[in-house]
N, CA, C and O atoms as a GROMACS GRO file, in nm:
protein
  360
    1TYR      N    1  -7.442   6.741  -3.250
    1TYR     CA    2  -7.422   6.815  -3.127
    1TYR      C    3  -7.510   6.756  -3.018
    1TYR      O    4  -7.604   6.681  -3.046
    2VAL      N    5  -7.479   6.792  -2.894
    2VAL     CA    6  -7.561   6.750  -2.781
    2VAL      C    7  -7.600   6.873  -2.702
    2VAL      O    8  -7.515   6.953  -2.662
    3ASP      N    9  -7.729   6.889  -2.679
    3ASP     CA   10  -7.779   6.992  -2.590
    3ASP      C   11  -7.783   6.928  -2.450
    3ASP      O   12  -7.871   6.847  -2.420
    4ASP      N   13  -7.690   6.966  -2.368
    4ASP     CA   14  -7.670   6.900  -2.240
    4ASP      C   15  -7.725   6.984  -2.124
    4ASP      O   16  -7.667   6.986  -2.015
    5ALA      N   17  -7.834   7.053  -2.147
    5ALA     CA   18  -7.891   7.142  -2.046
    5ALA      C   19  -7.920   7.070  -1.915
    5ALA      O   20  -7.904   7.129  -1.808
    6HIS      N   21  -7.962   6.944  -1.921
    6HIS     CA   22  -7.998   6.873  -1.802
    6HIS      C   23  -7.896   6.765  -1.761
    6HIS      O   24  -7.913   6.700  -1.658
    7GLY      N   25  -7.792   6.747  -1.840
    7GLY     CA   26  -7.691   6.645  -1.808
    7GLY      C   27  -7.564   6.700  -1.747
    7GLY      O   28  -7.494   6.628  -1.675
    8SER      N   29  -7.535   6.824  -1.773
    8SER     CA   30  -7.411   6.883  -1.720
    8SER      C   31  -7.411   6.881  -1.568
    8SER      O   32  -7.509   6.920  -1.504
    9ARG      N   33  -7.302   6.835  -1.512
    9ARG     CA   34  -7.278   6.826  -1.368
    9ARG      C   35  -7.367   6.718  -1.302
    9ARG      O   36  -7.364   6.704  -1.180
   10VAL      N   37  -7.443   6.643  -1.380
   10VAL     CA   38  -7.528   6.541  -1.323
   10VAL      C   39  -7.485   6.400  -1.370
   10VAL      O   40  -7.472   6.308  -1.288
   11LEU      N   41  -7.464   6.384  -1.500
   11LEU     CA   42  -7.424   6.256  -1.557
   11LEU      C   43  -7.272   6.254  -1.582
   11LEU      O   44  -7.205   6.357  -1.573
   12GLY      N   45  -7.222   6.138  -1.614
   12GLY     CA   46  -7.081   6.124  -1.651
   12GLY      C   47  -6.984   6.174  -1.546
   12GLY      O   48  -6.887   6.242  -1.578
   13LYS      N   49  -7.009   6.139  -1.422
   13LYS     CA   50  -6.930   6.185  -1.309
   13LYS      C   51  -6.920   6.336  -1.307
   13LYS      O   52  -6.817   6.392  -1.268
   14GLY      N   53  -7.026   6.401  -1.348
   14GLY     CA   54  -7.030   6.546  -1.348
   14GLY      C   55  -6.992   6.610  -1.479
   14GLY      O   56  -7.012   6.731  -1.497
   15ALA      N   57  -6.938   6.533  -1.572
   15ALA     CA   58  -6.892   6.589  -1.700
   15ALA      C   59  -7.002   6.591  -1.807
   15ALA      O   60  -6.981   6.647  -1.915
   16GLY      N   61  -7.117   6.534  -1.779
   16GLY     CA   62  -7.229   6.543  -1.871
   16GLY      C   63  -7.259   6.419  -1.950
   16GLY      O   64  -7.195   6.315  -1.934
   17THR      N   65  -7.360   6.432  -2.037
   17THR     CA   66  -7.412   6.319  -2.116
   17THR      C   67  -7.307   6.260  -2.208
   17THR      O   68  -7.298   6.138  -2.221
   18ILE      N   69  -7.229   6.344  -2.273
   18ILE     CA   70  -7.129   6.295  -2.368
   18ILE      C   71  -7.029   6.203  -2.298
   18ILE      O   72  -6.999   6.094  -2.348
   19LYS      N   73  -6.979   6.245  -2.185
   19LYS     CA   74  -6.885   6.162  -2.107
   19LYS      C   75  -6.953   6.035  -2.056
   19LYS      O   76  -6.894   5.927  -2.058
   20HIS      N   77  -7.078   6.049  -2.009
   20HIS     CA   78  -7.153   5.937  -1.954
   20HIS      C   79  -7.166   5.824  -2.055
   20HIS      O   80  -7.150   5.707  -2.020
   21PHE      N   81  -7.194   5.858  -2.181
   21PHE     CA   82  -7.213   5.757  -2.284
   21PHE      C   83  -7.088   5.733  -2.369
   21PHE      O   84  -7.095   5.660  -2.468
   22GLY      N   85  -6.975   5.792  -2.333
   22GLY     CA   86  -6.850   5.768  -2.405
   22GLY      C   87  -6.852   5.819  -2.550
   22GLY      O   88  -6.801   5.752  -2.640
   23LEU      N   89  -6.910   5.936  -2.571
   23LEU     CA   90  -6.925   5.988  -2.708
   23LEU      C   91  -6.830   6.105  -2.740
   23LEU      O   92  -6.852   6.174  -2.840
   24SER      N   93  -6.728   6.126  -2.661
   24SER     CA   94  -6.640   6.243  -2.678
   24SER      C   95  -6.584   6.255  -2.820
   24SER      O   96  -6.572   6.366  -2.871
   25ASP      N   97  -6.550   6.143  -2.882
   25ASP     CA   98  -6.493   6.149  -3.017
   25ASP      C   99  -6.597   6.151  -3.126
   25ASP      O  100  -6.562   6.157  -3.244
   26LYS      N  101  -6.725   6.147  -3.090
   26LYS     CA  102  -6.831   6.143  -3.192
   26LYS      C  103  -6.917   6.270  -3.195
   26LYS      O  104  -7.002   6.282  -3.283
   27VAL      N  105  -6.897   6.361  -3.104
   27VAL     CA  106  -6.979   6.481  -3.093
   27VAL      C  107  -6.895   6.602  -3.126
   27VAL      O  108  -6.789   6.623  -3.068
   28ASP      N  109  -6.944   6.684  -3.223
   28ASP     CA  110  -6.872   6.805  -3.263
   28ASP      C  111  -6.873   6.914  -3.157
   28ASP      O  112  -6.771   6.975  -3.128
   29PHE      N  113  -6.990   6.937  -3.101
   29PHE     CA  114  -6.996   7.037  -2.995
   29PHE      C  115  -7.112   7.009  -2.900
   29PHE      O  116  -7.205   6.935  -2.933
   30GLN      N  117  -7.103   7.070  -2.783
   30GLN     CA  118  -7.204   7.052  -2.680
   30GLN      C  119  -7.246   7.191  -2.633
   30GLN      O  120  -7.165   7.283  -2.619
   31ILE      N  121  -7.376   7.203  -2.608
   31ILE     CA  122  -7.427   7.328  -2.553
   31ILE      C  123  -7.492   7.298  -2.420
   31ILE      O  124  -7.541   7.187  -2.398
   32GLY      N  125  -7.493   7.396  -2.332
   32GLY     CA  126  -7.552   7.373  -2.201
   32GLY      C  127  -7.589   7.505  -2.134
   32GLY      O  128  -7.560   7.613  -2.185
   33ARG      N  129  -7.654   7.493  -2.021
   33ARG     CA  130  -7.700   7.610  -1.947
   33ARG      C  131  -7.619   7.622  -1.818
   33ARG      O  132  -7.584   7.523  -1.754
   34LEU      N  133  -7.591   7.744  -1.782
   34LEU     CA  134  -7.525   7.768  -1.654
   34LEU      C  135  -7.627   7.798  -1.544
   34LEU      O  136  -7.590   7.828  -1.431
   35SER      N  137  -7.756   7.790  -1.581
   35SER     CA  138  -7.861   7.821  -1.485
   35SER      C  139  -7.920   7.696  -1.420
   35SER      O  140  -8.005   7.707  -1.331
   36LYS      N  141  -7.878   7.579  -1.463
   36LYS     CA  142  -7.933   7.455  -1.404
   36LYS      C  143  -7.843   7.413  -1.288
   36LYS      O  144  -7.850   7.474  -1.181
   37ALA      N  145  -7.759   7.312  -1.306
   37ALA     CA  146  -7.676   7.261  -1.195
   37ALA      C  147  -7.572   7.362  -1.149
   37ALA      O  148  -7.529   7.358  -1.033
   38ILE      N  149  -7.530   7.454  -1.237
   38ILE     CA  150  -7.433   7.555  -1.197
   38ILE      C  151  -7.500   7.660  -1.108
   38ILE      O  152  -7.437   7.715  -1.017
   39GLY      N  153  -7.627   7.688  -1.134
   39GLY     CA  154  -7.704   7.775  -1.048
   39GLY      C  155  -7.682   7.923  -1.065
   39GLY      O  156  -7.707   7.999  -0.971
   40VAL      N  157  -7.636   7.967  -1.181
   40VAL     CA  158  -7.610   8.110  -1.200
   40VAL      C  159  -7.696   8.160  -1.317
   40VAL      O  160  -7.819   8.167  -1.305
   41ILE      N  161  -7.634   8.194  -1.430
   41ILE     CA  162  -7.707   8.250  -1.543
   41ILE      C  163  -7.624   8.225  -1.669
   41ILE      O  164  -7.502   8.214  -1.661
   42GLY      N  165  -7.687   8.217  -1.783
   42GLY     CA  166  -7.613   8.208  -1.909
   42GLY      C  167  -7.607   8.068  -1.964
   42GLY      O  168  -7.681   7.979  -1.921
   43GLY      N  169  -7.518   8.048  -2.059
   43GLY     CA  170  -7.500   7.921  -2.124
   43GLY      C  171  -7.365   7.911  -2.186
   43GLY      O  172  -7.285   8.003  -2.176
   44TYR      N  173  -7.336   7.798  -2.251
   44TYR     CA  174  -7.205   7.778  -2.312
   44TYR      C  175  -7.217   7.691  -2.436
   44TYR      O  176  -7.313   7.617  -2.454
   45VAL      N  177  -7.117   7.702  -2.521
   45VAL     CA  178  -7.097   7.611  -2.633
   45VAL      C  179  -6.953   7.563  -2.621
   45VAL      O  180  -6.861   7.644  -2.612
   46ALA      N  181  -6.934   7.434  -2.621
   46ALA     CA  182  -6.799   7.374  -2.613
   46ALA      C  183  -6.779   7.289  -2.736
   46ALA      O  184  -6.867   7.213  -2.776
   47GLY      N  185  -6.661   7.302  -2.796
   47GLY     CA  186  -6.632   7.222  -2.915
   47GLY      C  187  -6.491   7.249  -2.966
   47GLY      O  188  -6.408   7.314  -2.901
   48LYS      N  189  -6.467   7.197  -3.085
   48LYS     CA  190  -6.336   7.217  -3.148
   48LYS      C  191  -6.320   7.364  -3.184
   48LYS      O  192  -6.416   7.432  -3.218
   49GLN      N  193  -6.196   7.411  -3.175
   49GLN     CA  194  -6.164   7.553  -3.193
   49GLN      C  195  -6.216   7.607  -3.327
   49GLN      O  196  -6.270   7.718  -3.331
   50ASN      N  197  -6.200   7.532  -3.435
   50ASN     CA  198  -6.241   7.583  -3.565
   50ASN      C  199  -6.394   7.603  -3.571
   50ASN      O  200  -6.442   7.697  -3.634
   51LEU      N  201  -6.469   7.516  -3.506
   51LEU     CA  202  -6.614   7.532  -3.502
   51LEU      C  203  -6.655   7.651  -3.415
   51LEU      O  204  -6.745   7.727  -3.451
   52ILE      N  205  -6.589   7.666  -3.302
   52ILE     CA  206  -6.618   7.780  -3.215
   52ILE      C  207  -6.585   7.911  -3.285
   52ILE      O  208  -6.661   8.008  -3.274
   53ASP      N  209  -6.473   7.916  -3.356
   53ASP     CA  210  -6.437   8.037  -3.433
   53ASP      C  211  -6.545   8.068  -3.536
   53ASP      O  212  -6.583   8.184  -3.552
   54TRP      N  213  -6.594   7.966  -3.606
   54TRP     CA  214  -6.699   7.985  -3.707
   54TRP      C  215  -6.826   8.039  -3.639
   54TRP      O  216  -6.888   8.132  -3.689
   55LEU      N  217  -6.863   7.980  -3.526
   55LEU     CA  218  -6.984   8.027  -3.457
   55LEU      C  219  -6.970   8.171  -3.411
   55LEU      O  220  -7.066   8.248  -3.418
   56ASN      N  221  -6.850   8.209  -3.365
   56ASN     CA  222  -6.830   8.346  -3.320
   56ASN      C  223  -6.853   8.447  -3.432
   56ASN      O  224  -6.895   8.560  -3.405
   57VAL      N  225  -6.824   8.409  -3.555
   57VAL     CA  226  -6.839   8.498  -3.669
   57VAL      C  227  -6.979   8.493  -3.728
   57VAL      O  228  -7.032   8.595  -3.771
   58ARG      N  229  -7.040   8.376  -3.730
   58ARG     CA  230  -7.166   8.355  -3.802
   58ARG      C  231  -7.293   8.348  -3.718
   58ARG      O  232  -7.403   8.360  -3.773
   59SER      N  233  -7.282   8.330  -3.591
   59SER     CA  234  -7.399   8.306  -3.508
   59SER      C  235  -7.467   8.438  -3.466
   59SER      O  236  -7.411   8.514  -3.387
   60ARG      N  237  -7.585   8.463  -3.519
   60ARG     CA  238  -7.657   8.584  -3.487
   60ARG      C  239  -7.688   8.596  -3.336
   60ARG      O  240  -7.674   8.704  -3.280
   61PRO      N  241  -7.730   8.487  -3.270
   61PRO     CA  242  -7.750   8.501  -3.124
   61PRO      C  243  -7.623   8.543  -3.050
   61PRO      O  244  -7.630   8.616  -2.951
   62PHE      N  245  -7.509   8.498  -3.096
   62PHE     CA  246  -7.383   8.538  -3.032
   62PHE      C  247  -7.350   8.685  -3.064
   62PHE      O  248  -7.311   8.761  -2.976
   63LEU      N  249  -7.368   8.722  -3.189
   63LEU     CA  250  -7.334   8.857  -3.231
   63LEU      C  251  -7.420   8.964  -3.164
   63LEU      O  252  -7.373   9.075  -3.139
   64PHE      N  253  -7.546   8.930  -3.137
   64PHE     CA  254  -7.639   9.030  -3.084
   64PHE      C  255  -7.679   9.001  -2.938
   64PHE      O  256  -7.791   9.032  -2.896
   65SER      N  257  -7.588   8.941  -2.864
   65SER     CA  258  -7.615   8.911  -2.723
   65SER      C  259  -7.521   8.988  -2.633
   65SER      O  260  -7.426   9.050  -2.678
   66THR      N  261  -7.549   8.982  -2.507
   66THR     CA  262  -7.469   9.049  -2.406
   66THR      C  263  -7.390   8.946  -2.329
   66THR      O  264  -7.442   8.840  -2.292
   67ALA      N  265  -7.263   8.976  -2.304
   67ALA     CA  266  -7.177   8.885  -2.228
   67ALA      C  267  -7.219   8.880  -2.083
   67ALA      O  268  -7.289   8.969  -2.034
   68LEU      N  269  -7.175   8.776  -2.015
   68LEU     CA  270  -7.195   8.766  -1.870
   68LEU      C  271  -7.125   8.882  -1.803
   68LEU      O  272  -7.023   8.930  -1.851
   69THR      N  273  -7.179   8.926  -1.693
   69THR     CA  274  -7.109   9.027  -1.612
   69THR      C  275  -6.991   8.959  -1.544
   69THR      O  276  -6.993   8.837  -1.525
   70PRO      N  277  -6.888   9.035  -1.506
   70PRO     CA  278  -6.775   8.974  -1.434
   70PRO      C  279  -6.820   8.899  -1.308
   70PRO      O  280  -6.764   8.794  -1.275
   71ALA      N  281  -6.918   8.951  -1.239
   71ALA     CA  282  -6.967   8.885  -1.115
   71ALA      C  283  -7.032   8.751  -1.149
   71ALA      O  284  -7.011   8.652  -1.079
   72ASP      N  285  -7.113   8.747  -1.257
   72ASP     CA  286  -7.175   8.621  -1.297
   72ASP      C  287  -7.070   8.521  -1.342
   72ASP      O  288  -7.080   8.403  -1.307
   73ALA      N  289  -6.971   8.565  -1.417
   73ALA     CA  290  -6.866   8.474  -1.461
   73ALA      C  291  -6.789   8.419  -1.342
   73ALA      O  292  -6.756   8.300  -1.340
   74ALA      N  293  -6.759   8.504  -1.244
   74ALA     CA  294  -6.688   8.458  -1.123
   74ALA      C  295  -6.774   8.358  -1.045
   74ALA      O  296  -6.723   8.260  -0.992
   75ALA      N  297  -6.906   8.384  -1.038
   75ALA     CA  298  -6.996   8.291  -0.966
   75ALA      C  299  -7.002   8.157  -1.038
   75ALA      O  300  -7.004   8.053  -0.972
   76CYS      N  301  -7.005   8.158  -1.171
   76CYS     CA  302  -7.004   8.033  -1.248
   76CYS      C  303  -6.876   7.957  -1.222
   76CYS      O  304  -6.880   7.837  -1.196
   77MET      N  305  -6.762   8.025  -1.228
   77MET     CA  306  -6.634   7.961  -1.206
   77MET      C  307  -6.627   7.898  -1.067
   77MET      O  308  -6.579   7.786  -1.052
   78ARG      N  309  -6.674   7.971  -0.967
   78ARG     CA  310  -6.667   7.917  -0.830
   78ARG      C  311  -6.763   7.800  -0.812
   78ARG      O  312  -6.731   7.703  -0.743
   79SER      N  313  -6.879   7.808  -0.873
   79SER     CA  314  -6.975   7.697  -0.865
   79SER      C  315  -6.915   7.572  -0.928
   79SER      O  316  -6.926   7.463  -0.872
   80ILE      N  317  -6.852   7.586  -1.044
   80ILE     CA  318  -6.789   7.472  -1.110
   80ILE      C  319  -6.675   7.417  -1.026
   80ILE      O  320  -6.660   7.295  -1.016
   81GLU      N  321  -6.595   7.504  -0.963
   81GLU     CA  322  -6.488   7.457  -0.874
   81GLU      C  323  -6.546   7.373  -0.761
   81GLU      O  324  -6.494   7.265  -0.730
   82ILE      N  325  -6.652   7.421  -0.699
   82ILE     CA  326  -6.715   7.348  -0.588
   82ILE      C  327  -6.765   7.213  -0.635
   82ILE      O  328  -6.742   7.112  -0.568
   83LEU      N  329  -6.833   7.210  -0.752
   83LEU     CA  330  -6.884   7.084  -0.804
   83LEU      C  331  -6.770   6.987  -0.838
   83LEU      O  332  -6.782   6.867  -0.815
   84MET      N  333  -6.659   7.039  -0.893
   84MET     CA  334  -6.548   6.950  -0.928
   84MET      C  335  -6.478   6.896  -0.802
   84MET      O  336  -6.422   6.786  -0.806
   85GLU      N  337  -6.479   6.971  -0.695
   85GLU     CA  338  -6.418   6.925  -0.570
   85GLU      C  339  -6.506   6.820  -0.500
   85GLU      O  340  -6.457   6.741  -0.419
   86SER      N  341  -6.634   6.820  -0.531
   86SER     CA  342  -6.728   6.726  -0.469
   86SER      C  343  -6.698   6.583  -0.515
   86SER      O  344  -6.665   6.561  -0.632
   87THR      N  345  -6.709   6.490  -0.426
   87THR     CA  346  -6.686   6.349  -0.460
   87THR      C  347  -6.817   6.272  -0.472
   87THR      O  348  -6.814   6.150  -0.493
   88GLU      N  349  -6.930   6.337  -0.460
   88GLU     CA  350  -7.058   6.269  -0.464
   88GLU      C  351  -7.091   6.203  -0.597
   88GLU      O  352  -7.163   6.104  -0.600
   89LEU      N  353  -7.038   6.256  -0.708
   89LEU     CA  354  -7.067   6.199  -0.840
   89LEU      C  355  -6.955   6.107  -0.888
   89LEU      O  356  -6.963   6.055  -1.000
   90HIS      N  357  -6.853   6.087  -0.809
   90HIS     CA  358  -6.738   6.005  -0.852
   90HIS      C  359  -6.744   5.866  -0.797
   90HIS      O  360  -6.656   5.784  -0.823
   0.00000   0.00000   0.00000
């Protein structure tokens, strides 16, 4: 896995460390923070569906955590849209 807390939206034309180094087919999952370049709160895990399903059932931090508020989720989505529209990293 890759902890991309500091690479998301900065490296790989904004797609992160995995994209930057061409490792998409070699990494099972990526984790990152929504509080760094996204500028809001929270974090994410991205990966293959079967691994995400397993984490949803087995991960104690997931089971005993609180979801983002709708306002925080909307702010994250809008921040990502703005970053994707930007041409500065392309």
